[in-house]
C-alpha positions in Angstrom: -37.4 15.1 -8.7 -34.4 15.3 -6.6 -33.1 11.3 -5.8 -29.8 12.3 -5.4 -29.9 12.8 -1.7 -32.0 9.4 -1.6 -30.3 6.9 0.5 -29.4 3.2 -0.4 -30.9 0.5 0.5 -30.6 0.1 4.7 -27.4 -2.3 5.0 -27.3 -4.2 9.4 -24.9 -2.0 10.5 -21.2 -3.4 10.4 -18.8 -1.8 13.0 -15.5 -0.9 11.7 -13.9 -4.0 13.8 -16.3 -5.5 11.8 -15.3 -4.4 8.1 -11.8 -4.2 8.9 -12.3 -8.6 9.4 -14.1 -8.9 7.0 -11.9 -7.0 4.6 -8.4 -8.8 5.9 -10.4 -12.2 5.1 -11.0 -10.8 1.7 -14.7 -11.7 2.3 -15.4 -7.7 1.9 -14.3 -4.5 -0.8 -13.0 -1.8 1.3 -13.7 1.2 -1.0 -12.1 5.1 -0.2 -14.2 7.4 -2.3 -12.3 10.5 -1.6 -10.0 12.2 -4.4 -6.2 11.2 -4.5 -4.7 14.7 -3.4 -7.2 14.0 0.2 -5.5 10.2 0.0 -2.1 11.2 0.2 -2.9 13.7 2.8 -4.5 11.8 5.2 -3.6 8.2 4.3 -6.4 5.4 4.1 -7.5 2.8 5.9 -5.6 -0.8 5.6 -6.9 -2.5 2.5 -9.3 -0.3 1.4 -9.0 0.0 -2.5 -9.1 4.0 -3.6 -11.7 4.7 -6.6 -12.9 8.2 -6.3 -16.7 8.8 -6.2 -15.7 10.5 -9.3 -14.6 7.4 -11.0 -16.7 5.3 -9.3 -19.2 4.9 -12.4 -17.0 3.4 -15.2 -13.9 1.6 -12.4 -17.0 -0.3 -10.5 -19.8 -1.2 -13.6 -20.2 -4.6 -12.9 -20.7 -5.3 -16.8 -17.0 -4.5 -17.5 -14.3 -6.3 -17.9 -12.5 -3.6 -15.9 -14.3 -3.3 -13.1 -12.2 -3.3 -9.8 -14.4 -4.3 -6.9 -16.4 -7.8 -7.2 -20.1 -7.6 -7.5 -20.8 -10.7 -5.9 -19.6 -9.7 -2.2 -20.6 -7.0 0.2 -18.5 -3.0 -0.2 -17.9 -1.2 2.5 -17.4 3.0 1.0 -16.1 5.7 3.0 -14.7 9.0 2.6 -13.7 12.5 4.7 -17.3 12.0 6.6 -19.7 10.7 4.9 -21.3 12.7 2.7 -20.0 11.3 -0.6 -19.5 7.4 0.5 -23.9 7.8 0.6 -23.6 8.8 -3.2 -21.5 6.0 -4.0 -23.6 3.4 -1.9 -26.7 5.1 -4.6 -24.3 4.8 -7.4 -23.2 0.8 -6.6 -26.8 0.1 -5.8 -28.5 1.4 -8.9 -25.6 -0.8 -11.0 -27.0 -3.7 -8.8 -24.6 -4.0 -6.0 -27.0 -5.6 -3.0 -24.6 -5.5 -0.4 -23.3 -1.9 0.1 -22.7 -0.2 3.7 -21.6 3.4 4.5 -18.7 3.3 6.8 -18.8 7.1 7.0 -15.6 8.9 7.1 -11.8 7.7 7.6 -12.3 9.3 11.3 -15.0 6.8 12.2 -12.2 4.2 11.1 -9.4 5.8 13.2 -12.3 5.9 16.4 -13.3 2.2 16.1 -9.4 1.9 16.3 -9.0 1.2 12.3 -5.5 1.1 10.8 -4.4 3.9 8.4 -1.7 3.1 5.6 -0.1 5.9 3.7 0.4 6.0 0.2 
């Protein structure tokens, strides 16, 4: 009955360093699912696209010509603490993305030495 907390299909764990390398090489998309006010206040991971969870389903539908991320390459998601990115991973999995990784929160990225850029 309550499937909203079901996790996305498990993916092999990737470290923030591995994700950073894959994003820099263009092999992976990195998506910040926080709202713009949060991103403006704290910055975002270098190379990340900001697509708030509230509009993710509209902006990442692989059937749409306006889809902002590639359906054919891995996607890593993060938010403030990992909760919204977990929900976003479920959303993308339901839309057919099969390589979805929940990075957790921006703090996890920073703790691992990931760069942050201000917008």
